[in-house]
C-alpha positions in Angstrom: 28.7 81.6 -51.3 25.5 80.7 -48.5 25.5 79.2 -45.0 24.3 76.0 -44.6 22.7 75.5 -41.1 22.4 71.8 -39.5 20.1 71.3 -36.6 18.4 69.1 -34.3 14.9 67.3 -35.7 13.6 66.7 -32.3 13.8 67.7 -28.2 17.5 67.9 -28.6 20.5 64.8 -28.1 20.2 64.1 -31.4 24.0 63.8 -32.1 24.7 67.1 -33.5 28.2 67.8 -32.5 29.4 64.2 -34.2 27.7 65.3 -36.9 29.4 69.3 -37.3 32.9 67.4 -36.2 32.5 64.6 -39.4 31.4 67.8 -42.0 33.8 71.0 -40.5 36.8 69.3 -43.5 34.0 70.8 -45.9 33.7 74.2 -44.0 36.3 77.5 -43.4 33.8 78.3 -40.5 32.0 76.8 -37.7 29.0 79.3 -36.1 27.1 78.4 -33.0 23.4 80.6 -33.7 21.4 80.2 -30.3 21.7 78.4 -27.3 23.7 78.2 -23.8 25.9 76.1 -21.6 22.4 74.4 -21.1 24.2 72.3 -24.6 26.2 69.6 -24.5 27.5 68.3 -27.9 29.3 64.9 -27.7 32.2 64.0 -30.3 34.7 60.8 -29.5 37.8 59.7 -32.0 40.8 58.5 -31.4 39.3 56.6 -28.5 38.8 60.0 -26.2 35.4 61.6 -25.7 34.7 64.8 -25.6 31.1 67.2 -24.9 31.2 71.3 -25.8 28.9 73.1 -24.3 29.0 77.0 -25.8 32.3 76.4 -28.2 31.1 75.2 -31.8 32.1 71.3 -32.8 34.8 72.6 -35.3 37.3 73.4 -32.5 39.3 70.4 -33.1 39.9 71.1 -36.7 43.1 72.4 -38.0 42.0 75.5 -40.5 38.6 75.9 -39.7 37.4 79.2 -37.1 34.8 78.5 -34.5 32.2 81.3 -34.4 30.7 81.6 -30.8 27.2 84.0 -32.6 25.9 87.0 -31.3 22.7 84.3 -30.3 24.3 82.2 -27.7 24.2 83.3 -24.0 27.6 82.5 -22.7 28.3 81.5 -18.9 32.1 82.4 -18.8 32.8 80.0 -16.0 32.0 77.2 -18.3 33.3 78.3 -21.0 36.5 78.6 -19.0 36.6 74.6 -18.2 35.7 73.9 -22.1 38.8 75.7 -23.2 40.9 74.4 -20.0 39.8 71.1 -21.6 41.1 72.1 -25.5 44.3 73.3 -23.9 45.1 69.5 -22.1 44.4 68.5 -25.4 47.0 71.2 -27.2 44.3 72.6 -29.1 45.5 76.2 -30.2 42.0 77.8 -29.1 43.1 81.5 -29.4 44.1 80.9 -33.4 40.4 78.9 -33.8 37.9 80.9 -31.9 36.4 84.1 -31.9 33.4 85.7 -29.9 30.8 88.0 -30.1 30.5 91.2 -28.7 26.7 91.2 -29.0 26.7 87.9 -28.0 24.7 87.9 -24.2 26.5 86.9 -20.4 25.5 84.6 -17.6 25.6 86.1 -14.7 25.8 84.4 -11.3 22.6 86.1 -10.2 20.7 84.1 -13.3 21.8 80.6 -12.0 20.1 81.4 -9.2 17.0 82.9 -10.4 16.7 79.9 -12.4 17.1 78.3 -9.5 14.4 80.0 -7.3 11.7 80.2 -10.3 12.5 76.2 -10.6 11.6 76.2 -6.8 8.6 78.2 -7.1 7.1 76.1 -10.0 6.5 72.8 -8.0 5.4 70.1 -9.4 4.6 72.4 -12.7 8.1 72.8 -13.3 9.7 72.4 -16.6 13.0 70.9 -16.1 15.2 73.5 -16.5 19.1 72.3 -17.1 20.1 75.7 -13.9 22.4 77.1 -16.3 20.8 80.6 -16.1 19.5 80.0 -19.8 16.3 81.4 -19.0 17.3 84.5 -16.7 20.0 85.6 -18.6 17.5 85.6 -22.3 14.9 87.6 -20.1 17.3 90.3 -19.5 18.4 90.1 -23.1 14.8 91.1 -24.5 14.2 92.9 -21.5 16.8 95.4 -22.3 18.9 94.9 -18.9 21.5 92.5 -20.6 25.3 92.5 -20.3 26.9 91.6 -23.4 30.2 90.6 -24.3 31.5 93.5 -25.6 30.7 96.0 -22.3 33.3 93.7 -21.0 35.6 95.9 -22.9 34.3 99.7 -21.7 35.3 101.2 -18.8 32.6 101.4 -16.7 32.0 97.5 -17.4 32.0 96.8 -13.1 29.2 99.8 -12.6 27.4 97.8 -15.6 27.5 94.6 -13.3 26.4 95.9 -10.3 24.1 97.3 -11.3 22.5 94.2 -13.2 22.8 91.8 -10.2 21.3 94.5 -7.5 18.4 94.0 -9.6 18.7 90.0 -9.0 19.0 89.8 -5.7 15.6 92.5 -5.5 13.8 89.9 -7.3 15.5 86.8 -5.5 14.6 88.7 -2.1 10.6 89.2 -3.3 10.8 85.5 -4.4 12.0 84.3 -0.5 15.1 82.6 -2.2 18.4 82.1 0.4 21.4 83.4 -1.5 24.3 81.1 -0.7 27.6 81.4 -2.1 27.4 84.3 -4.3 30.9 85.5 -3.2 32.4 82.4 -4.0 30.7 82.5 -7.6 31.2 85.8 -8.4 34.5 85.3 -7.1 35.2 82.4 -10.2 33.0 84.6 -12.5 35.1 87.4 -12.4 38.4 85.5 -13.0 37.0 83.6 -16.0 36.0 86.6 -17.5 39.8 88.6 -17.1 40.3 84.8 -18.8 38.3 85.1 -21.6 40.2 88.6 -22.7 43.1 86.6 -24.1 39.9 85.4 -27.0 39.2 87.7 -30.0 36.1 89.6 -29.5 34.5 90.5 -33.1 31.3 92.5 -34.3 30.4 88.7 -35.6 27.8 90.5 -38.2 30.6 91.9 -40.2 32.8 88.7 -39.9 30.3 86.6 -41.6 29.1 88.3 -43.9 32.6 89.7 -44.9 33.6 86.0 -45.0 30.3 85.0 -47.6 32.1 87.9 -49.5 34.9 86.5 -49.6 33.9 82.5 -50.5 33.9 81.6 -47.5 31.6 78.1 -46.6 30.2 78.6 -43.3 28.3 76.0 -41.6 26.1 77.6 -38.5 26.1 74.7 -35.9 22.6 75.0 -33.6 21.6 74.1 -30.2 18.9 71.7 -28.4 16.0 70.8 -30.9 13.4 72.3 -33.0 10.5 70.8 -31.0 12.0 72.9 -27.9 11.8 76.1 -29.8 10.3 79.0 -27.3 7.9 79.9 -30.3 7.0 76.3 -32.5 8.2 73.8 -29.7 6.3 72.1 -26.8 5.3 75.3 -25.3 6.2 76.1 -22.0 8.2 73.0 -21.6 10.8 74.3 -24.3 14.1 76.4 -24.2 14.3 80.5 -24.7 15.9 80.8 -27.9 14.6 79.8 -31.6 16.4 76.6 -32.5 14.9 76.8 -35.7 16.7 77.8 -39.1 15.5 81.6 -39.0 17.2 81.5 -35.5 20.4 81.2 -37.6 18.8 84.8 -39.4 18.8 86.3 -36.3 22.0 85.2 -34.4 23.9 84.8 -36.7 23.2 88.7 -38.5 23.1 86.5 -41.9 20.2 87.3 -44.5 17.9 84.8 -45.3 18.8 84.4 -48.7 21.9 83.3 -47.2 21.0 80.1 -45.9 21.6 77.1 -48.3 21.1 73.8 -47.3 20.1 72.9 -43.7 20.7 69.8 -42.2 18.2 67.9 -40.5 19.6 65.9 -37.6 17.6 63.4 -36.1 17.8 59.8 -34.0 16.0 56.1 -35.4 14.3 56.6 -31.9 13.1 59.9 -30.2 14.4 61.2 -26.4 13.7 63.9 -24.0 14.8 65.3 -21.4 13.0 66.6 -18.2 9.8 67.4 -18.4 7.3 67.7 -21.2 4.6 65.6 -23.3 6.4 63.1 -25.0 3.7 61.2 -27.0 5.6 58.0 -28.4 7.8 57.9 -24.8 8.1 54.5 -23.8 7.7 53.7 -20.5 8.2 50.2 -19.9 11.2 47.4 -20.8 11.3 48.4 -24.6 11.9 52.1 -23.3 14.0 50.9 -20.9 16.1 48.9 -24.0 16.4 51.7 -25.6 17.7 53.8 -23.0 20.6 51.2 -21.5 21.5 50.2 -25.3 21.5 54.1 -26.6 23.6 55.2 -23.0 20.7 57.8 -23.0 21.8 60.4 -20.3 22.2 63.8 -21.0 25.6 65.2 -21.7 25.1 68.3 -19.6 22.8 67.2 -16.7 23.4 63.1 -16.6 20.0 62.8 -16.0 18.0 59.7 -17.7 16.6 60.5 -21.4 13.6 58.9 -21.5 12.7 57.2 -25.3 10.6 56.4 -27.7 9.7 55.2 -30.9 10.1 57.5 -33.7 7.2 60.3 -34.6 7.2 61.2 -37.7 4.2 63.6 -37.1 6.9 66.2 -35.4 10.1 64.4 -37.3 7.4 66.1 -40.8 6.5 69.5 -38.2 10.4 70.2 -37.8 11.4 69.6 -41.6 8.1 71.7 -42.8 9.0 74.7 -40.3 13.3 74.7 -40.8 13.1 73.9 -45.2 15.5 71.2 -44.4 16.8 70.3 -47.5 18.9 66.9 -46.6 18.5 64.3 -43.7 20.7 62.4 -41.5 20.2 60.1 -39.2 21.8 58.8 -35.7 22.3 56.1 -33.5 20.9 53.1 -36.3 22.6 51.0 -34.4 20.8 51.2 -31.3 17.9 49.5 -33.0 20.2 46.3 -33.9 18.9 44.3 -31.3 14.8 45.0 -32.9 12.9 42.6 -34.8 10.2 44.8 -35.0 10.2 48.7 -34.8 7.0 50.9 -34.4 6.9 54.1 -36.1 4.4 57.0 -35.6 1.9 58.3 -38.2 -0.2 60.5 -37.1 -2.3 61.1 -33.4 -5.9 61.3 -32.6 -6.9 63.7 -30.5 -10.9 64.6 -28.8 -11.5 61.4 -31.1 -10.2 63.0 -34.5 -7.4 62.0 -36.1 -4.5 64.7 -37.1 -1.5 65.0 -38.9 -0.9 68.2 -37.4 1.6 69.1 -34.4 -0.9 70.5 -31.6 -1.0 73.8 -30.1 -1.6 72.7 -26.9 1.3 70.0 -27.0 1.2 69.8 -23.1 -2.7 70.2 -22.0 -3.8 67.3 -24.9 -5.1 63.3 -24.9 -2.4 62.3 -27.6 -3.1 58.9 -28.5 -0.7 57.8 -31.5 -1.3 56.0 -34.1 2.1 53.9 -35.4 3.0 51.0 -38.1 5.1 48.1 -37.2 7.9 47.7 -39.4 10.7 44.8 -39.9 13.6 45.3 -37.9 17.4 44.3 -39.1 17.8 42.4 -35.7 21.6 42.6 -36.8 24.9 44.1 -36.5 25.3 47.4 -38.9 28.8 48.8 -40.0 29.8 51.1 -42.4 32.6 48.5 -43.5 29.1 47.1 -44.9 25.8 47.5 -46.7 23.2 48.2 -44.8 20.4 45.4 -44.2 17.8 45.8 -46.2 15.4 46.5 -43.7 17.3 49.3 -42.8 17.3 50.3 -46.4 13.3 49.8 -46.3 13.0 51.9 -42.7 15.2 54.7 -44.6 12.7 54.8 -47.9 10.2 54.9 -45.6 11.0 58.2 -44.1 12.3 59.8 -47.2 8.7 59.0 -48.3 7.0 60.9 -45.9 9.3 64.0 -45.4 10.6 64.4 -48.8 13.8 64.4 -48.1 16.7 62.1 -48.4 19.0 60.7 -45.3 22.6 61.3 -46.5 24.2 60.1 -43.7 23.9 57.7 -41.2 25.7 57.4 -38.0 25.7 53.9 -36.8 28.0 54.5 -33.1 29.5 57.8 -31.4 33.3 58.0 -33.4 33.7 59.8 -35.7 34.9 57.0 -38.6 30.9 55.1 -37.6 29.5 57.8 -39.6 28.4 56.4 -43.3 27.8 58.7 -46.3 24.8 57.9 -48.8 25.1 57.7 -52.5 23.4 61.3 -52.5 26.0 62.7 -50.4 26.3 66.4 -49.0 27.6 68.9 -51.2 
């Protein structure tokens, strides 16, 4: 058996949570492999809406195990709040959720360091969600981190105090005033105790044993490929590898274990926070996309920047991830447009290019777009797609070389069209 991977092709917010929820009945295990509580995966069904930040999006399905992998960074307070929401829905989380011992912990002082660092950048801030993600990954690579497995050791408190003291010294040097740490720490320790009712596992062994037993596994990515620490629009990126390769290091699986790679993208583009966005529409059309698409961050509530589909960026993400099948979300948001624009190339320094640039953040980029007809009508899973939407899909498939196997036309799991070339 192999591990299928599902990840975002843009700057996040592509609708990964909903699609994982739709695909979960085909899988035995759903595994998050990177990121942290900066993720906001929204699921809607039975007239209810749920937002997951750390827990894999298969948690509502009976018979599916959900693993938080070693590549994820965990804020115990956020995770406990998520679990309380599951308890309200009578979800038996202790039977469906596992946590890797090698996943790193976000400390209260990591969040303070995040805020201090962002404040120090001033107008050059990167738009951090201030969840402590970056400082936690810095401690991980600096070999100072605290991991889930450390909770089980007799000297956990001593390890915690040592790392906290290091952080306080850094905050002092940054002249950042530390307020409310005692209360944050109290809630954090209570959450650590709460989490111990969830099984901690050596996840690399768990995943590989599941493969040997013939179980079907879906690796769930967070954020988007264009936020990858290596290949995204640096420095306006996240702190982890959001591309397919991150599933190998974030779960402990070999590259030859990767099966299908599902790439999710919106029918247009959005971005939260700072950073380059070549097709951004800072006009009434961009506002119209925002209003119709309810484009506000599930985690932060911040309004998302909106723009037309960027084919240069999409093809780049398809290449990096080895995408085998594409999934388009929010096709319904474009219902009200008579014409659409699609960016097919950039012009930089007077020359046309089809490549995603090295210094994306400091280049003047002119987008070269082609105009195509919109469908200007309601779409539904119960009716054939309008010919203009089929043409839009055909255009994207030809440009990327990948088939679009799912089209999402609304937030509810039922508003999902599996096309004839449906996934295995």
